[in-house]
C-alpha positions in Angstrom: -47.0 76.2 -12.1 -45.3 78.1 -9.3 -47.3 76.3 -6.8 -46.6 72.9 -8.2 -42.7 73.7 -8.2 -42.9 74.9 -4.6 -44.7 71.9 -3.3 -42.0 69.8 -4.8 -39.3 71.6 -2.8 -41.2 71.1 0.7 -39.2 69.5 3.3 -39.0 65.5 3.2 -37.0 62.8 4.5 -36.3 61.9 8.2 -34.2 59.0 9.5 -36.6 57.7 12.2 -40.2 58.1 13.1 -41.0 60.8 15.9 -42.0 59.7 19.3 -44.8 61.4 21.3 -43.8 65.1 22.0 -41.4 65.1 19.1 -40.1 67.1 17.5 -40.1 69.8 20.3 -41.9 73.0 19.6 -40.7 76.5 20.7 -42.4 78.6 23.4 -43.7 80.8 20.5 -45.3 77.8 18.7 -46.8 76.7 22.0 -48.3 80.1 22.5 -51.9 80.8 21.0 -53.6 84.1 21.4 -52.5 86.8 23.8 -51.6 90.3 22.8 -51.7 90.5 19.0 -48.4 91.3 17.3 -48.6 94.9 15.9 -47.8 93.8 12.4 -50.4 91.0 12.4 -52.9 93.5 13.6 -52.5 95.3 10.3 -53.8 92.2 8.3 -57.2 91.1 7.5 -57.0 87.4 6.5 -59.2 87.0 3.3 -58.7 83.5 2.0 -56.5 80.5 2.4 -56.0 77.7 -0.1 -54.3 74.8 1.7 -52.8 71.7 0.2 -51.6 68.9 2.4 -49.8 65.7 1.6 -50.0 63.1 4.5 -47.0 60.7 4.3 -47.6 57.9 6.8 -44.4 55.9 5.9 -42.2 58.8 7.3 -45.0 60.4 9.5 -44.5 63.6 7.8 -46.6 66.3 6.1 -46.0 68.4 3.0 -47.9 71.6 2.6 -48.4 74.4 0.2 -50.5 77.4 1.5 -51.8 80.3 -0.7 -52.7 83.0 1.7 -54.5 86.3 0.7 -54.5 89.2 3.0 -55.8 92.8 2.8 -53.6 95.5 4.5 -55.5 97.5 7.0 -52.6 99.9 7.4 -49.4 100.2 5.3 -47.2 97.1 5.5 -43.7 96.2 4.4 -43.6 92.7 5.9 -45.9 89.7 6.7 -45.7 88.1 10.1 -47.2 84.7 9.9 -47.2 81.9 12.6 -45.7 78.6 11.5 -43.9 75.9 13.6 -40.2 76.0 12.6 -40.2 72.2 12.3 -42.2 72.8 9.2 -39.8 75.2 7.3 -40.7 76.9 5.1 -38.6 75.8 2.1 -39.9 78.3 -0.4 -42.1 81.6 -0.6 -43.5 83.7 -3.3 -45.3 87.1 -3.0 -47.8 87.7 -5.7 -46.4 85.1 -7.9 -42.7 86.3 -7.5 -40.4 83.8 -5.8 -38.4 85.4 -2.9 -34.8 84.8 -2.1 -34.1 82.8 1.1 -32.7 85.9 2.6 -36.1 87.6 2.5 -37.6 85.5 5.2 -36.8 84.1 8.6 -38.5 81.7 11.0 -36.2 81.1 13.9 -38.8 80.6 16.6 -42.0 79.9 14.9 -43.0 83.3 13.9 -42.2 83.6 10.2 -41.2 87.2 9.1 -41.3 87.9 5.3 -39.9 90.9 3.8 -42.2 92.2 1.2 -40.8 93.4 -2.2 -42.6 96.9 -1.6 -44.7 98.7 0.8 -48.5 97.8 0.4 -50.9 100.6 1.1 -54.0 100.2 3.3 -56.7 98.4 1.2 -54.3 96.6 -1.0 -54.2 92.8 -1.3 -51.1 90.7 -1.0 -50.8 87.0 -1.8 -48.3 84.7 -0.1 -47.5 81.2 -1.5 -45.7 79.2 1.1 -44.2 75.7 0.7 -43.4 73.9 4.0 -43.3 70.5 5.4 -41.4 68.1 7.5 -42.2 66.2 10.8 -45.2 67.8 12.6 -45.3 67.7 16.5 -46.8 64.5 17.7 -49.3 65.0 20.5 -48.5 63.3 23.8 -52.0 63.1 25.0 -54.5 64.5 22.5 -56.6 66.6 22.8 -55.3 67.7 26.1 -52.1 68.7 24.4 -51.9 69.2 20.6 -50.2 67.9 17.5 -50.8 65.0 15.2 -52.0 61.5 16.1 -50.5 58.6 14.1 -52.4 55.6 14.9 -53.7 52.3 13.4 -57.1 50.6 13.0 -57.5 47.1 14.3 -56.5 45.7 11.0 -53.4 47.8 10.8 -54.4 50.6 8.4 -53.6 54.3 9.0 -55.9 56.3 11.4 -54.6 59.9 11.4 -55.9 63.1 13.1 -54.8 66.5 14.0 -55.8 68.8 17.0 -54.4 72.2 17.8 -56.8 74.2 20.0 -54.2 74.8 22.7 -51.0 75.5 20.8 -52.8 76.8 17.8 -53.1 76.4 14.0 -49.4 77.1 13.4 -48.5 73.6 14.3 -50.3 72.5 11.1 -50.3 75.4 8.7 -49.1 79.0 8.3 -51.7 81.2 10.0 -52.5 84.1 12.4 -52.6 82.4 15.6 -55.1 84.3 17.6 -58.9 84.2 17.8 -59.5 87.1 15.5 -57.1 85.8 12.8 -59.8 83.7 11.2 -59.6 83.6 7.3 -62.9 84.4 5.5 -62.8 81.2 3.6 -60.4 78.1 3.3 -60.0 75.6 0.6 -58.5 72.3 1.5 -56.8 69.7 -0.7 -55.8 66.6 1.3 -53.7 64.0 -0.6 -53.6 60.5 1.0 -52.8 56.9 0.1 -55.3 55.1 -2.0 -58.0 53.2 -0.1 -58.3 56.0 2.7 -60.7 58.9 3.1 -60.1 62.4 4.4 -63.3 63.9 5.8 -62.7 67.5 6.6 -64.2 71.1 7.1 -67.1 72.5 5.2 -68.5 71.4 1.8 -67.1 68.4 -0.1 -65.7 69.4 -3.5 -64.8 66.0 -4.8 -61.9 63.7 -5.1 -59.1 63.8 -7.6 -56.9 60.8 -8.6 -53.2 61.7 -8.8 -50.8 60.1 -11.3 -49.2 57.8 -8.5 -52.6 56.5 -7.6 -53.1 58.6 -4.5 -56.2 60.7 -4.0 -56.8 64.2 -3.1 -60.0 65.1 -1.1 -61.2 68.7 -1.8 -63.1 70.8 0.8 -64.3 74.5 1.2 -65.2 76.1 4.4 -66.4 79.6 5.3 -65.1 81.7 8.3 -63.4 78.7 10.2 -62.3 79.1 13.6 -58.5 79.4 13.7 -58.1 76.1 15.4 -60.9 74.5 13.5 -59.0 73.1 10.4 -58.6 69.5 10.9 -57.1 66.6 8.9 -58.6 63.0 9.5 -57.5 60.1 7.5 -58.7 56.5 7.9 -60.5 53.8 5.9 -63.7 55.4 7.2 -67.1 54.3 6.3 -70.0 57.0 6.4 -73.6 57.3 7.4 -75.4 60.2 6.0 -78.9 61.6 6.0 -80.9 65.0 5.8 -82.4 67.0 8.6 -85.6 69.0 8.0 -85.0 72.1 10.1 -87.8 73.9 11.7 -86.3 77.0 10.0 -87.2 75.6 6.6 -83.9 74.5 5.3 -82.5 71.1 4.9 -79.1 70.3 6.5 -77.0 67.4 5.3 -75.5 65.2 8.2 -72.7 62.8 8.0 -70.8 60.5 10.4 -67.5 58.9 9.3 -66.6 55.8 11.4 -64.2 52.9 11.4 -65.1 49.7 9.6 -66.7 47.0 11.9 -68.8 49.6 13.9 -71.8 50.0 11.9 -74.4 49.1 14.7 -72.7 51.5 17.1 -72.4 54.2 14.4 -76.0 54.0 13.5 -77.1 54.5 17.2 -74.7 57.5 17.5 -76.1 59.0 14.3 -79.6 58.5 15.5 -78.7 61.2 18.2 -77.9 63.8 15.6 -81.4 64.9 14.6 -83.0 65.1 18.1 -79.8 67.0 19.4 -79.9 69.5 16.6 -83.7 70.0 17.2 -82.7 70.8 20.9 -80.3 73.4 19.8 -82.6 74.9 17.2 -85.5 75.0 19.5 -83.8 76.7 22.4 -80.7 78.7 20.9 -81.4 79.3 17.1 -80.5 78.1 13.6 -77.7 75.7 13.1 -74.9 78.0 12.0 -73.5 76.0 9.1 -76.6 74.6 7.6 -75.5 75.5 4.0 -72.3 73.3 4.7 -73.0 70.3 6.9 -73.3 68.5 10.3 -70.2 66.5 10.3 -68.6 64.1 12.9 -65.6 61.9 12.5 -64.4 59.1 14.6 -60.9 60.0 15.9 -57.9 58.3 17.8 -58.4 61.0 20.6 -61.4 61.9 22.7 -62.7 64.8 20.8 -62.7 68.4 19.6 -65.0 71.1 18.0 -63.5 71.2 14.6 -66.0 73.2 12.7 -68.4 71.0 10.7 -66.2 68.0 11.3 -66.3 67.4 15.1 -64.0 65.0 16.4 -65.5 61.9 18.4 -63.5 59.4 20.2 -65.8 58.5 23.2 -66.0 54.8 22.2 -69.8 54.7 22.1 -69.9 54.7 25.9 -73.3 54.5 27.6 -74.4 56.8 30.1 -77.3 57.1 32.5 -78.6 60.3 30.8 -79.3 58.3 27.7 -77.2 60.4 25.3 -73.6 60.6 24.4 -72.3 63.6 26.4 -69.0 63.9 24.3 -71.0 64.1 21.1 -73.4 66.6 22.5 -70.6 68.7 24.1 -68.6 69.0 20.9 -71.7 69.6 18.9 -72.6 72.4 21.2 -69.5 74.3 20.2 -70.9 74.8 16.7 -72.9 77.6 18.4 -70.6 78.4 21.2 -67.1 78.5 19.9 -67.5 78.4 16.0 -70.5 80.6 15.6 -69.7 83.0 18.4 -65.9 82.9 19.1 -64.3 84.6 22.1 -62.2 87.4 20.7 -59.8 87.0 23.7 -59.1 83.7 25.3 -59.9 85.5 28.6 -63.5 85.0 27.6 -63.2 81.4 26.9 -66.0 80.6 29.3 -68.4 81.6 26.5 -67.1 78.4 24.7 -66.8 76.0 27.6 -69.3 77.3 30.2 -72.1 77.2 27.6 -70.7 74.0 26.0 -70.7 72.3 29.4 -74.1 73.6 30.5 -75.8 72.4 27.3 -75.5 68.7 28.5 -77.8 69.2 31.7 -79.9 71.6 29.6 -80.5 68.8 27.2 -81.2 66.4 30.0 -83.8 68.9 31.3 -85.4 69.1 27.8 -85.4 65.3 27.4 -86.4 64.1 30.9 -87.2 66.8 33.3 -85.8 68.3 36.5 -84.5 65.2 38.2 -82.1 64.5 35.3 -81.1 68.1 35.1 -80.4 68.3 39.0 -78.4 65.1 38.8 -76.2 66.4 36.1 -75.9 70.0 37.6 -74.9 68.2 40.9 -72.0 66.3 39.2 -70.5 69.5 37.8 -70.9 71.3 41.2 -68.5 69.1 42.8 -65.7 69.9 40.3 -65.6 73.6 40.8 -62.3 74.6 42.5 -62.5 78.5 42.7 -58.7 79.0 42.6 -58.4 81.7 39.9 -61.1 84.1 38.5 -62.5 83.0 35.2 -62.1 86.4 33.7 -59.0 88.6 34.4 -59.4 91.4 32.2 -56.4 91.2 30.0 -55.1 89.8 26.8 -54.0 86.1 27.7 -53.1 83.0 25.8 -55.3 79.8 25.5 -52.9 78.0 27.8 -53.0 80.8 30.5 -56.6 80.0 30.7 -56.8 76.3 30.3 -53.8 75.1 32.3 -53.9 75.6 36.1 -50.0 75.2 36.1 -49.9 78.3 34.2 -52.1 80.3 36.4 -55.4 79.6 34.6 -58.8 78.8 36.0 -58.8 75.4 34.1 -61.9 73.4 34.5 -63.6 76.2 36.1 -64.3 77.7 32.7 -66.5 74.5 32.2 -68.1 73.8 35.5 -68.2 77.1 37.2 -69.2 78.7 34.0 -72.1 76.3 33.6 -73.2 76.8 37.1 -73.2 80.6 36.7 -75.4 80.1 33.7 -77.6 77.8 35.7 -78.0 80.5 38.4 -78.6 83.3 35.7 -81.4 81.2 34.0 -83.1 81.0 37.3 -82.5 84.7 38.2 -83.7 86.2 35.1 -86.1 83.5 33.9 -86.2 81.0 31.0 -87.2 83.3 28.3 -84.7 86.0 29.2 -82.0 83.5 29.5 -82.5 82.0 26.0 -83.0 85.6 24.5 -79.7 86.6 25.9 -78.0 83.4 24.5 -79.4 83.9 21.2 -78.1 87.6 21.0 -74.7 86.3 22.2 -74.5 83.6 19.5 -75.9 85.6 16.6 -75.6 89.1 17.5 -79.3 89.7 16.8 -82.7 88.5 18.3 -84.1 87.0 15.2 -81.7 84.7 13.4 -82.7 82.9 10.4 -80.6 80.9 7.9 -78.7 83.5 5.6 -79.1 86.6 8.0 -76.1 86.0 10.2 -72.4 85.0 10.0 -69.9 83.9 12.6 -68.9 86.7 15.0 -66.7 87.5 18.0 -68.0 87.9 21.5 -66.7 89.1 24.9 -67.8 89.1 28.6 -68.6 92.8 28.5 -70.8 92.4 25.5 -72.5 89.5 27.3 -73.2 91.7 30.2 -74.6 94.3 27.9 -76.9 91.7 26.3 -78.2 90.7 29.7 -78.8 94.5 30.5 -80.7 95.0 27.2 -82.9 92.0 27.6 -83.8 92.4 31.2 -83.5 96.1 31.6 -81.5 95.7 34.8 -77.9 96.0 35.7 -76.2 92.6 36.8 -72.8 93.9 37.1 -72.8 92.6 40.7 -73.6 89.2 39.5 -70.8 89.0 36.9 -68.2 90.7 39.1 -68.6 88.0 41.7 -68.8 84.8 39.6 -66.4 85.8 36.7 -64.0 88.3 38.2 -63.5 86.8 41.7 -62.2 83.3 42.5 -64.1 82.9 45.9 -67.9 82.1 45.6 -70.3 84.0 47.6 -71.1 82.6 51.0 -74.7 82.7 52.3 -74.7 83.1 56.1 -77.8 82.0 58.1 -78.7 82.4 61.9 -81.9 81.7 63.7 -83.1 83.9 66.4 -86.4 83.0 68.1 -89.1 83.3 65.3 -86.6 85.0 62.9 -84.2 83.8 60.2 -81.4 86.2 59.3 -79.7 85.8 56.0 -76.7 87.7 54.5 -74.2 87.3 51.7 -70.5 87.5 52.2 -68.4 88.3 49.2 -64.7 88.4 48.8 -64.4 92.2 48.4 -67.4 92.7 50.8 -69.5 94.4 48.1 -73.3 94.0 48.2 -74.6 90.9 46.4 -78.3 91.2 46.0 -79.1 87.6 45.1 -82.5 86.4 46.1 -82.8 83.0 47.5 -85.6 80.4 47.8 -86.1 78.8 51.4 -88.4 75.9 52.3 -90.3 76.4 55.6 -92.1 73.2 56.6 -92.0 72.2 52.9 -93.5 75.3 51.7 -91.1 77.2 49.3 -90.9 80.9 49.1 -88.5 83.3 47.4 -86.7 85.8 49.5 -85.6 89.1 48.0 -82.2 90.4 49.3 -81.8 93.8 47.7 -79.0 94.9 50.0 -77.6 91.4 50.5 -79.4 90.8 53.6 -82.9 89.6 54.7 -84.9 88.8 57.9 -87.6 86.3 57.6 -90.3 85.5 60.1 -90.1 81.8 60.6 -91.7 79.8 63.6 -89.0 78.6 65.9 -90.0 75.0 65.6 -90.2 75.1 61.7 -88.0 73.0 59.6 -86.0 75.3 57.2 -84.0 74.4 54.1 -82.2 77.1 52.4 -82.0 77.0 48.5 -83.9 73.7 48.4 -83.6 73.3 44.6 -79.9 74.5 44.4 -80.7 77.4 42.2 -77.7 79.6 43.3 -74.0 78.9 42.9 -72.6 79.6 46.3 -69.9 78.4 48.7 -70.4 74.9 50.1 -68.1 73.8 52.9 -69.4 70.2 52.3 -68.1 70.4 48.7 -64.8 71.8 49.9 -64.4 69.0 52.4 -65.2 66.4 49.8 -62.7 67.8 47.3 -60.0 68.1 50.1 -60.6 64.3 50.9 -60.2 63.4 47.3 -56.9 65.3 47.0 -55.5 63.4 50.0 -53.3 60.5 49.1 
């Protein structure tokens, strides 16, 4: 009864509909990740029960969140992230309603005074009623918020996305990567005649007294930014995938009416894409829930078990939908293994980007792979190191205007993986990848759960699998902005090669050379090599582009594109 009365008090009203970018959010709400607040570090987030009412007439949300935490150290207050545009309007602790003086949320970091001190190991339940006008995204998914849109026949098409700004623009949460709750129950109340596909396992639809419907879902270990609301007059295609690991995985695609033929073609990509990942990486991480994809009024996002798709069914020469494949890759790289610190974001996006050419290689062979890798190579900018060795926010990584490496976490990360794969060999590469994703070499359905990863741990996995130290490799590609440059010089019957790095440290990267169409691998243990080559021979360095290195041609190309 307490929850019902609290929900009724959630904010409502509003004189006019918000425009894109409204209402404005604070710097605190725009911040996701970075150094963890000391009071939040004392909390283990056990469960969240989240009720949402989607109110399209006023473009508002009402919410009721029941959050359960375990104290890891004595606590006398809760510090929870929530956009101040959403209140809250009422709070109860362990069923006892608090006075408004017991909480404050001036900048989007809700601080709740507890009625007593909770000892380490004790549980505390916070029930928070909130609501109002959520921030409307300007250009989702490159910025965050809600998207109020319409189908072609004028019906509601609504979606949320919050990877950059974080979960607090939608619900009260711990807005840093390791703030994941162990389980979330979702109850999404929407106008009659619409559907609300969301995360995890479908738990049925309840019909309310006023005719609206509440869609219920349950998801385990969701990424903090993974919780997503999607509302439209969806139709659905479903089927089962018989996994090579012996389990059966339900698959669903929710799409807009009138697109059945396109939807069927996209759905036909689900099973072979799933087989690629299971063949090379390992079991689909959420096989006991579902593979879920939903059509959205923005390009896409890796919302756990309900990936957003907005690519418009565009055709591509590689023969598969890159957007679907990329977002689906994040079920392994982002949702199963999550970077504990946004500084290690390349684990999500470098792998996520590399999986498209890797899939091209698996489907069609080297020519397709090389074509796709070449396209990525031309986008690498090398302005900022990918990894900077400190706790930073999502936007400090993703946004070049805030000093971040931006697109390099995708393209440079992918090319680093391409080079690593050649350097250590296919088997070792996929063995390392498997360890990074699952934390073990022998993943099977039921013997792993989502985990957190880091760059340092990844380096340890490479060392574990290969028996060799590759610090030199990661220090140059991840911790330096500039790429290594391979300098070559011909002198009579000799070819001299040496690597130049930004800090002038040895870079013992081997290289292939083609001499009169005969390819040989040249070891360079101290970063230099001299090879006997006939003076008249035709020599091509790195003929198959195995190694990520400086290219003055690419730099000139990029400079030309930047000129007005």
